[in-house]
C-alpha positions, 0 to 999 in steps of 0.5 A: 465465502471467498471467491477469486478471479484471476485476471488473465489479461495480466502476466502473473507475478512470481509468488515467492518474490512479489510484493502483494498489495491489496486494495479495497475496490471501493477506494479505487472506483465509485460505481454508484448505482447501476445507471447503465453507464459502464464507466465508474468514477475513479476513487482516492486509490486510483493514483496509488495503483497507477504509481505502483504500476509505474514502479513495476514498469521502471523495474522491468526497464532496468531488468526485464527478468526482475521478479521483485514486483508489486502484485495488486489484488482488488478486494470487494466486500461491499454487497452492492459492488459485488453485484457489479463485479463485471462492471469493476473488472471491465473498469480496470481494463478500461483504465489500463490497471494491472490487477492480478486478482479480484477477490469477492467476499462477505464483510465478515470474511474479507480478512480471509481473502487477505490471508489466502492471497499472502497479502504483504500490505492491505490498504483501505479508507476504512479504519475498522477494516484496517484494525481487523486485518491487523489483528489477523497479522496482516500489515495494514494502512490507511489511504491518504484522502489527498490527491497524490501523484501518479508518477512517483509512489510516495510512502511516509514511515512514522518514525515514532512507530519504528522506534517503538517497534524496535523496543517491543517484543514483535507481534504478528502484524509488526513482523509483517510490517518489518517484512514489508519495510525490508522489501520496499528498501530493496525495491528502492535500491534498484534506482538511483538517487535521482528520478526514482519512481519510489520515494521513501520519507521518514517523519518523526512527530515526537522528540527532536533530531535524536529520535529522528536519527534513532529511527533512521539508524533502525531503518538502515539496519533493516536495509531501508534508506530514506530519501527525505527525513523530517523531525517535527519535535511535537509540531502537528504533522498535517501541514507537512503531510499536505506538502508531501502528499504521500499515498499512505503512511506506514505506522504500526498502531492505527491510533497514531 
């Protein structure tokens, strides 16, 4: 059973142009026990939502009729948080977050809420949830647990997955990934080189400059241009990720 509440405080986006991003509510708010305090602690996804909102604001500053905007859906499948649905909704208002829709479902049915809302990217801190969504053809990514900027949306592409995807027959999830990449690339082209609220970074873990160059070429052929590119040539990626502080890492295989 899936229940969806539309947020009447927010102007709804154009369904055929909006980039629908679904985020689990427990990654946004830590409401804890219902102790009478209406204000919840913010979670790891809170800066992400602020950064998505910042991109939308800048897009509308550039063009007030812009329709290529992020459309954020909050997904709640945790039974305890479902009991606090009004508290979650009031906290989005309290913090000024532009959430278009609130979806409540059982843990078994949460992927149905993603499909019903035509989600382009599902973000969670739960690897099992991400894997379940990917199996249903919904492009999914794990949120970075490190504190990221709320002023600029920083997205890291795994170049190894880009090259591998280009060499394999695409699955439904890989088709969804490439579609989302193209949407991000189109958004990035709306801004100049400097002072962009959206930064796209390429990171290749394996191979050398040739692998990095091949991934760049593949992405450019799909209309996605990178702001930065790094070739690790087998070195661990945790140190560079701690410096880049992305909101999430785009890969096609969650075991990477």
